[in-house]
N, C-alpha and C positions, 0 to 999 in steps of 0.2 A: 261610638255613639253613646248617648246618655243612657245609663243602665238603671240605676236604683229607682224603685217606685214606678218603673215603667215596663221593664222587661217582664215583670210578672203579669202585666196586663195582656201582653202578647200570649204568654203561656196559658192564661186563663181561657182564652178562646181556642188555643191549640189543643188543650186537654180539658174539655168540659167536665164539670164535676156532677156527680149524682149523690143521692143519699144512701146508696147501697154500696157496701164495701165488699170487694171480692176477697175470698180467703187467701191469706199469704201461703206461699209454698213452704216456708219454714220460719223458725224464729228469726233468722237473719236474712233470708233471701227475699226476693220479691217476685211478683207474678208476671213481670214483663222484662224486657231486655233494655231498659233505660240505662244509659251509660253511667259509670261512677268514676270518680277520681281514684288514684292510687297514691295517697300521700306518702312522701319520703322525707324523713327527718334530715336536716342539714347539720344537726348538732349531736354529739355522742351522748349527751345527757338528756336527750329527749327521745322517746320511743313512740311508735305509731301502731295502731291496730286498724287497718282499713276495713271498711264495711262492717263495723260493729253491729249495726242494726239498719233496718229500712222502715220507712213510714209510708209515704205516698208521694207521688209526683206533684210538682208545683208547690213545694213547701216554702215557708218564709221564716218562721221563728221556732226556736226550741227553748224551753224553760224546764226547771227541775224542782221537784218536791223532795227535799232532803229527809223529811220525816218518814214518808212512805216509800221512798226510793222509786219515784215515778218520773218519767219524762213526759212532757206535753209538747205537741207540735201542731201548728196550724198551717192550713193551706191558704193560698192567696184568695181562693173563693170563699173562705170562711168556715170550713170544717176544722174541728179540733180532734186530734188523736192522742191517745196515751199509750205508753209502753212501760209496763212494770218491769223492774229489775229484781231478780231473785238470785241470791248468792252470786252476784256479779254477772248474771246471764240475762240479757234482755228477752222478754217474752213476746207473745203475739201482739201486734198493734191492734188497737181497738178504737173505733170512732165513738166519741162520747157527746159531741156537739155538732149539730148541722147548721148550715147557714140560715135556714128558715126559722131557727129558734131565736135569732138575734138581729137579722136583717143586714149585717155587715157583709156585703158581698165583695168587698175589696179590702181584705183584712191584712194589715201589715204590722200590727203590734200585738204582743202577748206578754203577760207577766203573771207569775204565781206568787201569792203572798197570803199567809194565814188561811189556808184551806179555801182559797178562792182564786179563780182565774180572772184576769182583766184583759178584755178584748178591745183592740183599737183598730180603727179603719174608717172606711167610708161606705155609706149606703149609696151606691151609684145608681143613678137613673139615666140609663143610656138613651132612652127614648127622648127625654127632654134635655139631654146633655148637661146634667147637673149632678151634684152629689152633696151629701151632708156628712160631717164628721160625727163619729160616735165613740163613746167609751162605755163598755158594758161590764159590770161585775157579775161573775157567775159563781155563786156559793156552791161548794161541793159537799155532799153528804158523807157519812162515815165510810161509805164504800167507794168514794171518789167519783160519784155521778152527780150531774147538775141537780141542785135542789131548788135554786131560784135564779132569776135573771133580773138585774136591777140596772137601770140606765143612770149612769153617773153624769154623763155629759152628752148633749146632742146640739148640733149647730143648725142654724138656718140653712136651707139649700143655697149653694153657691155654684157658680159656673165652672163646669169642666172645660178643659181645652181639647179633650178627645185626641190627644197626641201622646207621644212617648215622653213628653215633658210634664205630664199631668201627675203630680205627686200627691198622695193622699195623706191623711193623718196616719202616723206610723209609730215612732219610738215612744216608749213609756218607761218611766223610772220612778221609784220612791225617792223622796228627799231624805236627808240625813236623819231627821227625827222621826221618820216613818209616819208622818201625819198628813202628807201631801203627795200628789202625783204630778210629775212633769210629763207633758204630752206634746209631741212635735207635729206641726202641720207643714207640709211641703208646699213648694211653689206650683203654679200651673203653667209656668213658662220656663224656657231654657235660660234666658238671661235678661228677663224683663221686657221682652218684645210683645207686641200686640198679638193676642190670640182671640180672634173674634168668632171662631167656629162658623165660617162661611156666612158672616154677617149676623149671626144670632146674637152676639154680644159686641156691638160696635165699639171699636177702639179700646177694648178691655185688655188689660195686662194682668197683673196679679190682683187678687181679691183681698179685702180686709182680713178674712179668716185664714189666708195663706201666709207662708214665710214667717211663722211665729212659733214660739214654745210657750204653752200655757201651763199654769200651775193651778190645780184645784184641790180642795180638801179630799183626803182619803175617804171621808164619810159623806162626800157629795151625793146629792140625790136630785136627778132631773134638772141639772144646770142647762140652761138654754142660751147659746151664744148667738147673738145677732151678727149678720154680715154687714156691720157698720163700723167704720174706723173710730169715730168719736165714741160710740157706745163701748167698743172694746177697750179703748184707752182709759175709759172711766170705770171699767168693770172690776179692775183689780186682778183679773185672771191672766193678763199677759205677763210672762216672766221675762222674756227677751224677744227680739225680733231681728229681721234682716238675715235669716238663715234660709238657704235654698232648699236643702233636703237633709236635715239632721237626722239620719236614719237610725243611728244608735246612740244611746245615752248611757253613761256609767258614772258612779261616784267613786272617789278615792277614799282613803282612810280618814281624811280630814273633813269629809262631807262635801267636797267641792264637786261640781257637776261638769263633766266633759262630754263632748259630742263629736262624732265624726260625720263629715258632710261631703257629699260629692258635688262637683261642679258640672258645668254644661258641656256642650260639644266643642267649645274652644279649648285650647290647651292651657287652661288655667289649673294650677295645682289643686288637688283635693285638700280638705281642711280638717284639722283637729283643733277644736275650740275649748277654751275654759269659759263656760257659760255663766254669766252673772246677771242678776236681776236688774232690769232697767236698761241693759246695754243693747246696742245695735251692732250687728255683725257685717253690715255693708251691702248685702244683696239688695238690689241688682247692680249697685254702683261699683262695688269692689268684690272680686271673686278670686279666691286663692291668693290673696295679697296683691293681685293685679287690678288696675283700673279697667273697667269695662269700656272699651273705646266707642261702643255704639251710642253712648250718652252724649258724644260730641259730634257736631256737624261742621264740615262734611266728614263722613266716614266711608271709606272705600274698602270693602272686604277683600278686594284683590290684592291690596297691599298689606293685609294683616297676616304676618308670618305665623301667628298662633292658630290659624284655622287649618284643620287637617285637610289634606288634599282629597280625601275620600268622604267628605261630608255627606251624610244621608239627607240632610235638610238644609242645603245651602241658602235657601230663600229666607231663612230666619235671620240671616246676617245682611244688613242693608243700611243705607243712610236713613237715619230716623230722627228728623228734626223735632218731633213732638215727644222725644224721650223725656221722662220726668226729670226735673232738676234734683240733684242730691240734697238731702236736708243739711242744714248748717250745724252738724254735730260731729263729734269724733267717733269714728267707727273702731270697734275692737278688731284687732288683727289676729289671724290664726297663729298657733304655736309653731315656732321654727323647728325644723328637723335638720340636725347636723350630720345625718348619715349614720352608718355607711350605706344604707339601702333606701330604696323608694325615694330617691332624691335627684331625679332627672327633670330638667327644665328646658323648655323650648326657648332658644335665643330669639328675641323679638326682632333683631336686625338681620341675622343670617338665616334664621329658621332651623338651625341645627339643634339637635337634642344634646344637652350637655349635663354632665353630673356635677352638681354644685355642693359647696360646703354647707350652704343653708338654703332651705326651701320651705315655703309655708303652705302645706306641710308634707303632702305626698305627691308623687308623680301623677300628673293628670291622667284621668281615665282608669285609675286603679280600681275605683269603686269600693271604698272602704266600708266594711260590714263586720258584724260579729264582734263588736268592741266589748272587751272585758278588762277589769282591773283586779289584780290580786289584792283585794282590799283587806283581807285578814292576814296577809304576809305569811302564807303557808308554803310558798314555793322556795326551793333552794336558790342560792345565789348562782348566777347573776340575774335571775328572773324575779327575785323577791320584790313585791310591791310594784311590779311593772304593769303596764297595760299591754293588751294584745289586740291585734286587728287583722282581719282577713281581707284579701283582695279578690273580689268577684271575677275580675277580668284577667285573662291570660294574655301575655305579651304576644302581639301579632296573631291573636286567636280569632275565632269566628265572631265574637261579640265584642264590640267596642273598638276604640281607637288606640289602645295601649300599644306603644312601640315595643318591639322585641328586645330592645336594650334593657328594659325592665321586665323581668320574667313574669311577674304577677302570679295570680292563682296560688297564693301562698298565705301562710300565717307569719306575721311579724311581731316581734317584741317592740314595745314602746317604753323605753327607759326614761323616766322623768328626771330632769336635772334643773338646776336653777342658774340662770345667767347672772354672773357675779356683777355685771355692770348695770343691769336693769332690775334685778330681783325677780324677774318673771320666768315662767317655765320655758325651757327648751327641751327637746327630746332627741334621743338616739333611736333610730329605727333599724332593726336588724332582722333579716329573713331567718326563720327557724324551720319551717316545713313547707315543701313545695308539692306541686303536681295534684292540686285539687281540681275539681270540675264544677265550676259555677257555685262556689260556696256562698251561702246567704246568712248564716248565723252560727253562733257558738255559745256554749254555756260552760263556765268554769266551776267544777265541783271538786273542792279540795285541790288535789294535785292532778286531777284529770280534766281535760278539756274535751267536750263533745262537739264536733263540728258538723253542721248540717249543710248538705248540698241541696240545691234547688230540686234535684231529681228525687229527694227523699232519703238519700243515703246518709248515714251517720258514721263518722270516723272518730276513733278515740285517740287522743294525744296525751301521753303521760309524761309529767315532769317529776323530778326528784323532790322529796319533801325537805323543808328546812329543818336543820338539826341545830341544837344548842351549840354555841361556840365553845372552843377549847382554849382557855386562857393560857397565854405564855408571853414572856417578855424578856428582853435583854437590857443590860445596863452598861453605861460608859461613864467613868469618872472624869470630870473635866480636868484638862491638863493644867490650867492656870489657877483654878480654884478647886481644891481637892474636897471641899464640902458640897460641891455642886455635882449632881448626878443626872445624866440624861437617860430617860426611860423610853424604850421603843417596843411597841407591841409586835410580837413575831407570829401571832395567830393568823390563820387564813381570814381574809376580810369578810367574815359573815356575821359581824356583830353590829348592833345598833346603839347600845349604851355602854359607857365606859365609866368605871369608878376605881380610883386609886386610893389606897390607904397607906401612907408612908411610915406608919408606926410611930410618929412623933406628934400625933394629934392633928396633922395636916392631911387634906384630901385634895383630889383633883378629878375633873371629868374630861380633861383633855386627852386626846388619843396618844400623844407622845410628849409628855410633859418634861420640863426641866425643874428639878426640885433642889432647893438649897437647905441642907441640914444645919442645925445649930452647932453640932459638935460631932466629933469622929466616933467611931465605934461600930458595933454590929446593929443593923437595922432590919427588921422583918417588914417587908413591903408586900402588900396584897393587891392584886389586880382582879377585878370582877368584870366580866363581859356578859352582855345579855342581848337577846333578840326575841322575836315573837315565840320561838320554840322553847325558850328557857334561858338559864344563866349558868355560868361556870366561873370558878375562881382558882387562883393559885397564889401561893405565898413563897417568896424567895428571900434568902438572907443576903443583904447587901453590906459588905464590910468596907467601911470608910477608914483608911489607915491613919495612924497617928504619926508615922514616920515616912518621909520621902527621901530616898537614897538616889542622888543624881550623879550620873557619870557620863563620860564621853563628851562630845561637843554639845553645848547648850542649844536646844531647839525651842524651848519654851521661854518667851521673853519675860514671863512673870510666873511665879509659883507662890500660892497663898492658900489659906484655909487649911493649914496643917499645924501640928504641934511642934514637930522637930524636923529639921532639914539637915542632911549630911550630903556634902557635895565634893566630888573630885573632878568636876567638869572643867573644860577649857571654855572660858566665857568670852563672848564678844560683847553682847548687850543683854543685861538681865537684871531683874529685880526679884529678890527673895524676901518673903514675909512668913514668919513663923510665930506661933504663940509662946513657945518656951525657949527654943534654942536654934541657932544656925551655926553649923560646924563645917569649916573648910578644911578637909583632910588633905593628906599628902597627894600631890598630883594636881590639886586645884591651881589654876592660873587664869589671870585675865590677859587676853590677847592685846597686842598693841592697838591703841585707840579705843579700847573697850570702855563702855559706860556700865558700871556695876554698882548696885546698892543692895543693902540688906537691912532688915528692920524687924525687931521683935514686936509683933502685934497680933491680936486674935482676929479670927474671921477672915473673910475674903477682901482683897483689895482690888 
């Protein structure tokens, strides 16, 4: 079933919140028997510390204050807790903000920046079946307690669908220049179908305020967004649109914005998108790289092989003659995943689940969350500068439709590559840690990742730190041109920058260059390698000989770039070029039918 932005709604009723916090049993333990995952690393260079800390049930987001060494976590109902860390040990959890202080009773976004918390979500009005998006800045005093609450953004009330497909305002991220905020609003539908709430909102599908990512100034104050498409399009606040539920946003080192997005109940892949201003990402007409078939008439769901056999809400898939016509624009496509993991696709003809070389982007129903990028390049290879994403759903587990062929409930690496044909991003997705229990968010702090489960448990995942490279290289003198040298880096591939100094005034930034020297002799060649952790250099002496002594059967059809040649070879076909002399000594002979020539000439021929 559809998970993100909706499963929390269920738990908010199952575990109602109050403003009174019960005392924890210990610094790490919790006062109830709520289950926790037991994460297991799949890689020898990654370690795990299960149950590093505990916050509170029904948690959604975790952020970190690096100056004061404090974690902040919010619940779906709108409470915010903090956990101080002293000498690496998490202390007692403490509730510092209650829902009644800010009115966001469906809180799905949290950010810390410059001594302030940014709260994102909806003020849900269950009685009138509506809600409004809110972004609240909470300035903290020197002791880390709320000093003031300031409304950055508030929307007009818009219709809730009162279903598990009702996604609220959620993800928040700074832009690259740290002067604006990106804020995601989710859809109120599964795939663009009518959600009229028992006739309260006749023929209503999604609202103008849904399926968008907004951009507002960091210094915003009381921005009010109308639920009007024309007004919004003219407001300048829309960054991009056509996103179903972009639940997590992250920037890379270039300042590019990426988002992970979960699809609906149909077996359409989950998405990773490179989000750009002014672009449309296809919802509800394209989902996970697939065409939404309900936009076409007639549509018979009984023939749709991508519909799970255990649909919780089969009535939302039906022939829909009034489905809106797609706009006449080009949609942006999700980033392709070339495996080796999270790349299972439902065959639309046979209905079989198949592992594919390319999928856009993750196996359907994984429910991607907790998206982080190693933006400062502090992790050791092969994880350096990679992205990381969690899967909320367990394969064949109690929540969702994820098939057991994809284990889910894991942490995956997203290695960004460039398609040489298109120049666009592709990714390799690899499972790193498994056996979580309903993970909802993660924060990367240096080489440590802290993973939050919905039950409030925090697990610690440790990576190795990036080290400066150790420069080393080998050389091979070209057989045909003895002034030409092939240079090959023999260091472990943990470098990002390369600089060669050939000792003759020439340099290169190629990884494995071929250099032509002007003359023979001893050359001091220096290689410098660098990465985000530092640089290292080495200097080797390369001796380019002045004399070539040739013997045996001739294997080089040509020899040049040498001062003197002495040969006792048996020659079939060969050309010899030398700057000063070519001497055929005793034993030299040309075989029958041989073509042999020699010439006194400088340099390479």
